[in-house]
C-alpha atoms as one frame of an Amber mdcrd trajectory, in Angstrom:
protein
 -19.291  82.876 113.481 -18.759  86.088 115.438 -15.952  88.397 114.481 -13.048
  87.716 116.826 -11.243  91.033 116.302 -10.940  92.313 119.842 -12.376  95.433
 121.447 -11.656  96.753 124.921 -15.064  96.083 126.446 -18.059  93.916 125.611
 -21.244  94.824 127.470 -23.886  92.085 127.688 -27.351  93.336 128.618 -30.184
  90.814 129.083 -33.612  92.403 129.039 -37.319  91.719 129.169 -39.846  94.436
 128.306 -37.602  97.459 128.846 -38.687  99.621 125.896 -38.699 102.868 127.921
 -35.092 102.628 129.069 -33.084 101.255 126.113 -32.358 104.466 124.213 -31.496
 106.345 127.375 -29.253 103.504 128.531 -27.385 103.349 125.222 -26.802 107.091
 125.221 -25.512 106.856 128.805 -23.128 104.034 127.856 -21.861 105.913 124.831
 -21.215 109.094 126.839 -19.326 107.091 129.464 -17.090 105.044 127.134 -16.803
 106.462 123.632 -13.918 108.854 124.307 -11.526 106.330 125.901 -12.522 102.805
 124.868 -13.488 100.637 121.950 -16.577  98.727 122.968 -19.587  96.741 121.828
 -23.031  96.321 123.353 -24.969  93.062 123.045 -28.661  93.409 123.863 -30.267
  90.004 124.525 -34.034  90.309 124.222 -35.395  87.491 126.373 -38.797  87.200
 124.692 -40.088  90.747 125.214 -43.706  91.419 124.307 -43.351  95.206 124.033
 -41.358  97.239 121.489 -37.946  96.408 122.939 -36.793  94.529 119.835 -37.828
  97.319 117.468 -35.808  99.771 119.554 -32.786  97.429 119.547 -32.940  97.311
 115.745 -33.043 101.117 115.654 -30.028 101.295 117.946 -28.214  98.795 115.738
 -28.819 100.989 112.688 -27.740 104.124 114.537 -24.613 102.749 116.234 -23.686
 100.331 113.414 -20.915  97.957 114.532 -21.217  98.878 118.201 -24.719  97.606
 118.983 -25.754  94.022 118.321 -28.985  92.323 119.273 -30.290  88.810 119.766
 -33.951  88.020 120.206 -35.229  84.787 121.767 -38.382  83.177 120.437 -39.740
  83.109 123.995 -38.646  83.906 127.536 -35.846  81.555 128.603 -34.488  83.492
 131.581 -31.492  85.620 132.429 -29.026  82.723 132.517 -29.889  81.734 128.954
 -29.497  85.333 127.784 -26.079  85.678 129.401 -24.915  82.308 128.066 -25.755
  83.307 124.504 -24.155  86.715 124.970 -20.976  85.251 126.451 -20.591  83.076
 123.387 -20.471  86.122 121.089 -18.345  88.641 122.975 -15.124  90.047 121.474
 -13.964  92.284 124.296 -10.906  91.746 126.452 -13.162  92.586 129.405 -16.803
  91.507 129.535 -19.267  93.599 131.539 -22.785  92.534 132.446 -25.456  95.000
 133.496 -29.222  95.273 133.681 -31.288  97.302 131.225 -33.485  99.061 133.802
 -31.105 102.024 134.406 -30.389 100.890 137.967 -26.768 100.104 137.013 -24.583
 103.071 136.110 -22.332 102.783 133.009 -20.086 105.379 134.634 -18.775 102.554
 136.853 -17.456 100.597 133.849 -14.078 102.376 133.367 -13.021 101.602 136.934
 -14.245  98.015 136.642 -12.190  97.722 133.452  -9.126  99.096 135.225  -9.469
  96.643 138.095  -9.582  93.712 135.673  -6.798  94.873 133.355  -4.411  96.590
 135.784  -5.127  94.935 139.135  -5.464  91.586 137.328  -8.746  90.503 138.899
 -10.426  87.580 137.161 -13.767  89.185 137.927 -15.041  92.211 139.808 -18.529
  92.256 141.283 -20.490  95.395 141.989 -21.677  96.027 145.540 -24.795  98.159
 145.863 -23.929  99.290 149.363 -26.721 101.872 149.413 -29.845 100.357 147.890
 -33.080 101.992 146.800 -35.186  98.931 147.551 -37.779  98.145 150.243 -36.791
  96.174 153.356 -38.742  93.200 152.013 -36.023  92.903 149.380 -32.882  94.124
 151.150 -33.163  91.931 154.273 -33.635  88.623 152.376 -30.789  89.683 150.068
 -28.411  90.092 153.038 -29.401  86.667 154.358 -28.956  85.130 150.921 -25.499
  86.693 150.447 -24.362  85.473 153.867 -25.637  81.952 153.231 -24.022  81.823
 149.791 -20.673  82.999 151.133 -20.790  80.434 153.935 -21.694  77.567 151.596
 -19.376  78.432 148.703 -16.435  80.185 150.342 -16.776  83.108 147.899 -17.317
  86.144 150.124 -19.203  88.925 148.334 -21.554  91.511 149.815 -23.808  91.503
 146.736 -23.536  88.207 144.863 -26.571  88.926 142.676 -25.553  92.435 141.542
 -26.079  92.602 137.784 -23.096  94.910 137.269 -19.963  92.767 137.017 -16.769
  92.725 134.950 -14.852  89.624 133.842 -11.867  88.601 131.839 -13.232  87.101
 128.630 -11.808  83.654 129.353 -13.764  83.576 132.628 -17.190  83.941 131.022
 -16.259  81.461 128.294 -15.354  78.853 130.891 -18.718  78.753 132.699 -21.921
  77.123 131.507 -25.173  78.787 132.552 -28.639  77.273 132.620 -31.670  77.457
 134.889 -31.037  80.388 137.230 -27.286  79.863 137.572 -26.509  83.494 136.662
 -26.685  84.306 140.380 -23.630  82.156 141.009 -21.190  83.047 138.240 -18.542
  84.101 140.819 -18.919  80.727 142.560 -18.702  78.832 139.267 -15.690  80.885
 138.198 -13.932  80.202 141.488 -14.657  76.481 141.124 -13.083  76.658 137.652
  -9.893  78.101 139.128 -10.471  81.851 138.708  -9.904  82.716 142.341  -8.979
  86.410 142.169 -12.399  87.925 142.814 -12.727  91.643 143.529 -15.564  93.861
 144.674 -16.387  97.509 144.030 -18.989  99.724 145.644 -21.290 100.959 142.873
 -24.208 103.346 142.661 -27.686 101.881 142.803 -30.171 103.999 140.900 -33.853
 103.938 141.773 -35.934 102.190 139.114 -37.129 104.805 136.636 -39.393 102.710
 134.377 -41.377  99.505 134.643 -41.338  96.945 137.447 -38.960  94.289 138.696
 -39.050  91.017 136.732 -38.021  88.883 139.726 -40.590  87.670 142.249 -40.537
  85.726 145.501 -39.628  82.493 143.711 -35.995  83.616 143.588 -35.776  83.079
 147.359 -36.811  79.448 146.834 -34.877  78.790 143.642 -31.719  80.565 144.815
 -30.628  78.111 147.555 -31.556  75.133 145.364 -29.449  76.500 142.513 -26.541
  77.060 144.896 -26.650  73.418 145.983 -26.716  72.417 142.305 -23.692  74.609
 141.533 -21.685  73.213 144.443 -22.611  69.621 143.599 -21.947  69.928 139.870
 -18.687  71.814 140.384 -17.346  69.115 142.686 -18.823  65.921 141.282 -19.686
  66.623 137.631 -16.761  64.573 136.310 -16.781  62.013 139.133 -20.397  61.453
 140.241 -19.564  57.960 141.487 -17.461  59.541 144.221 -20.638  61.064 145.662
 -23.223  58.373 144.984 -20.765  55.528 145.545 -19.634  56.861 148.923 -23.188
  57.108 150.216 -24.046  53.774 148.607 -21.144  52.087 150.415 -22.171  53.665
 153.705 -25.800  52.538 153.520 -24.932  49.066 152.221 -22.320  48.630 154.972
 -24.813  49.691 157.656 -27.343  47.222 156.262 -24.736  44.460 156.198 -23.765
  45.153 159.840 -27.415  44.995 160.923 -28.018  41.729 159.046 -24.843  40.252
 160.535 -25.953  41.218 164.021 -29.363  39.584 163.495 -27.704  36.336 162.369
 -25.229  36.339 165.263 -27.971  37.157 167.774 -30.130  34.253 166.586 -27.180
  31.848 166.555 -26.298  32.792 170.147 -29.860  32.145 171.319 -30.141  28.793
 169.568 -26.698  27.251 169.980 -25.005  29.000 172.909 -27.765  29.927 175.307
 -30.060  27.129 173.991 -33.206  29.178 174.323 -35.961  30.048 171.833 -35.191
  32.951 169.481 -37.819  35.107 167.863 -38.156  35.212 164.118 -35.746  37.539
 162.345 -38.673  39.106 160.508 -40.250  40.049 163.864 -37.274  42.305 164.635
 -37.635  45.936 163.406 -33.882  45.921 162.799 -34.457  43.471 159.950 -36.510
  45.992 157.980 -33.984  48.739 158.684 -31.243  46.479 157.305 -33.223  45.686
 154.157 -33.986  49.386 153.602 -30.332  50.379 154.058 -29.074  47.707 151.630
 -31.693  48.659 149.018 -30.770  52.356 149.334 -27.097  51.468 149.014 -27.726
  49.453 145.867 -29.831  52.223 144.349 -27.170  54.843 145.068 -24.579  52.632
 143.394 -26.851  52.324 140.367 -27.375  56.106 140.320 -23.598  56.537 140.378
 -23.031  54.207 137.422 -25.785  55.910 135.397 -24.367  59.333 136.267 -20.927
  58.237 135.072 -22.437  57.189 131.732 -24.339  60.476 131.408 -21.278  62.542
 132.326 -19.356  60.981 129.467 -22.010  61.548 126.832 -23.958  64.635 127.976
 -25.615  66.628 125.161 -25.524  70.408 124.849 -27.744  71.910 127.569 -28.048
  75.324 125.960 -30.165  74.639 122.906 -32.121  77.909 122.699 -34.282  78.900
 119.765 -33.255  82.324 118.440 -35.910  84.095 116.419 -33.807  86.931 115.014
 -30.327  88.397 115.190 -28.681  91.608 113.955
């Protein structure tokens, strides 16, 4: 059990193969915070294959109670790293940042002030001037616009790694998959609606290469749909599946009723031959609609059962911890 004695700021830093930058980053953080704040730094090593973990252990020995480290057995992803870190923080304000030196620790005091004095639930960094190629900046603008339109949370830079939160915000969200991109959306869905934004410096990458490829542009929209669906229907999935099930079943019932009425009119009112019901394409549309409706109802009932007995999603294997 983590020590719950509070500090001003907890900094959670997920990382993968960042051995060149860790010592420089820690020195930068210490110079920016040590004179005015009590703080802790949690390095989450997401399965690095270089010397990152050895350096984290050295930093832990040098900075004693300030630096803590967690090492995953393998690479689980940034969401898993943040979820584990959020479960161990002690700070009144929780800051997330990347380990590649592109986020400046000098921004943290103002982020802290905005959370504690302006009473924001969370403050997101906005890298207004970016040192990235157009192949990255243009899709990012499209992605931010789409996310704001879909979720109602308007941020210029939703995926900026530099963010500050009240501790109760990060302990109210559950991250898995690639959901780290949408923490502001998840927080807003949980009732933390006071979301701020601050223009922050974006440093050019000094070491290594980006760990995120083109797949993020495919996974991102899918994850957003998952967040919106789960946030709205997680505790009442029958409201979603049942509504669509009723609609399809009702459409199928109307089509079947029309086929029966049409045949009855031909036979008993107009007294003329009527073609077989199975020769009418509408018959197969009716059957398909009623089957889909029944399946959606079944999916709703199963989802209700799962929602009431869901196991822990975040079962990550930790190899070492200091």
